[in-house]
C-alpha positions as CSV (number, residue, x, y, z in Angstrom):
1,M,-9.9,23.9,34.5
2,R,-6.3,24.8,35.3
3,R,-4.1,25.7,32.5
4,C,-0.5,24.8,32.3
5,S,2.0,27.4,33.3
6,T,3.6,27.4,29.9
7,G,0.3,27.8,28.0
8,G,1.9,26.2,24.9
9,C,1.6,22.5,25.9
10,K,0.0,19.9,23.7
11,C,-2.9,19.3,26.1
12,H,-4.4,22.8,25.1
13,K,-3.8,22.7,21.4
14,K,-6.6,21.5,19.1
15,M,-5.8,18.6,16.9
16,S,-5.7,19.9,13.4
17,K,-5.4,16.6,11.6
18,P,-5.4,12.9,12.6
19,S,-2.2,11.2,13.5
20,P,-0.4,9.0,10.9
21,W,-1.4,5.9,12.9
22,V,-5.1,6.8,12.7
23,L,-4.8,7.4,9.0
24,H,-3.0,4.1,8.4
25,R,-5.6,2.2,10.4
26,S,-8.6,3.9,8.7
27,W,-7.0,3.2,5.3
28,R,-6.6,-0.5,6.2
29,I,-10.2,-0.8,7.4
30,T,-11.8,1.0,4.6
31,S,-9.5,0.7,1.6
32,K,-11.0,-2.6,0.3
33,N,-14.0,-0.8,-1.2
34,A,-15.2,0.3,2.2
35,A,-14.8,-3.2,3.7
36,S,-17.4,-2.7,6.5
37,S,-20.0,-1.4,4.1
38,P,-21.1,-4.8,2.6
39,I,-21.1,-6.4,6.1
40,I,-23.5,-3.8,7.5
41,D,-25.7,-3.8,4.4
42,E,-26.0,-7.6,4.6
43,H,-27.6,-7.3,8.1
44,L,-29.6,-4.1,7.8
45,S,-32.5,-3.7,5.3
46,T,-32.4,-0.6,3.3
47,D,-35.3,1.9,3.3
48,P,-36.9,1.8,-0.2
49,R,-36.7,5.6,-0.3
50,R,-32.9,5.4,0.0
51,K,-31.7,5.6,-3.6
52,V,-28.0,6.3,-3.3
53,L,-26.5,6.0,0.2
54,T,-26.8,2.6,1.9
55,H,-26.5,2.0,5.7
56,G,-23.0,0.6,5.3
57,Q,-21.8,3.6,3.3
58,A,-23.3,5.9,5.8
59,A,-21.5,4.1,8.6
60,V,-18.2,4.3,6.8
61,A,-18.8,8.0,6.3
62,M,-19.5,8.6,10.0
63,I,-16.5,6.5,11.1
64,T,-14.2,8.4,8.7
65,A,-15.6,11.8,9.9
66,I,-15.0,10.8,13.6
67,L,-11.4,10.0,12.7
68,F,-11.1,13.5,11.4
69,Q,-12.6,15.0,14.5
70,V,-16.0,15.8,12.9
71,M,-18.5,14.7,15.7
72,Q,-21.8,16.3,14.6
73,L,-23.9,14.7,11.9
74,Y,-24.9,18.0,10.3
75,R,-21.2,18.8,9.6
76,I,-20.5,15.6,7.7
77,C,-22.0,17.0,4.5
78,R,-19.6,19.9,4.6
79,F,-16.7,17.7,5.6
80,A,-17.4,15.5,2.5
81,S,-17.3,18.6,0.2
82,E,-14.2,20.1,1.8
83,K,-12.0,17.0,2.3
84,K,-11.4,14.4,-0.4
85,V,-11.1,11.4,1.8
86,L,-14.8,10.4,1.4
87,N,-14.5,10.9,-2.3
88,V,-11.6,8.4,-2.4
89,L,-13.4,5.9,-0.2
90,L,-16.9,6.2,-1.7
91,P,-16.4,7.8,-5.1
92,Q,-19.9,7.1,-6.3
93,I,-21.5,9.2,-3.5
94,E,-21.9,12.9,-3.9
95,P,-21.2,15.1,-0.9
96,E,-24.8,16.3,-0.8
97,Q,-26.0,12.8,0.0
98,Y,-24.4,12.8,3.5
99,F,-27.1,14.9,5.1
100,D,-27.9,14.4,8.8
101,D,-31.4,12.8,8.4
102,R,-30.0,10.0,6.3
103,L,-27.1,9.4,8.7
104,A,-29.5,9.4,11.6
105,D,-31.6,6.7,9.9
106,T,-28.5,4.5,9.8
107,L,-27.9,5.0,13.5
108,D,-31.6,4.1,14.2
109,A,-31.3,1.0,12.0
110,L,-28.1,-0.1,13.9
111,F,-29.9,0.4,17.2
112,A,-33.0,-1.4,16.1
113,F,-30.8,-4.3,14.8
114,G,-29.3,-4.6,18.2
115,I,-26.2,-2.9,19.3
116,G,-25.3,-5.7,21.7
117,I,-24.0,-7.9,18.9
118,W,-21.0,-5.6,18.5
119,K,-19.8,-6.3,22.1
120,C,-16.9,-8.7,22.4
């Protein structure tokens, strides 16, 4: 990959925080008590072993993490403990509840339900 001659251009700098537009949009989407959470929970049955984190809450956590450039499931637990955004959106969930197996169960449930319904 060729680097720019200046070396200090924006294309080679790592984004340290999301843009104000992304923060505004994520707040509008999730500010009403994690608005997508009840919609997802309405369509996906929850595993009886799941005591705290529902599929909808897990989906909100994963979307929020992606907006903050956290792309790996195993890092979301650390993201939840370091950043306060998930504590604001989902205050009843402890950071330890966002472990990768539980988040992967949500992705499996979404796939089993049929990802094709989300296409416009």
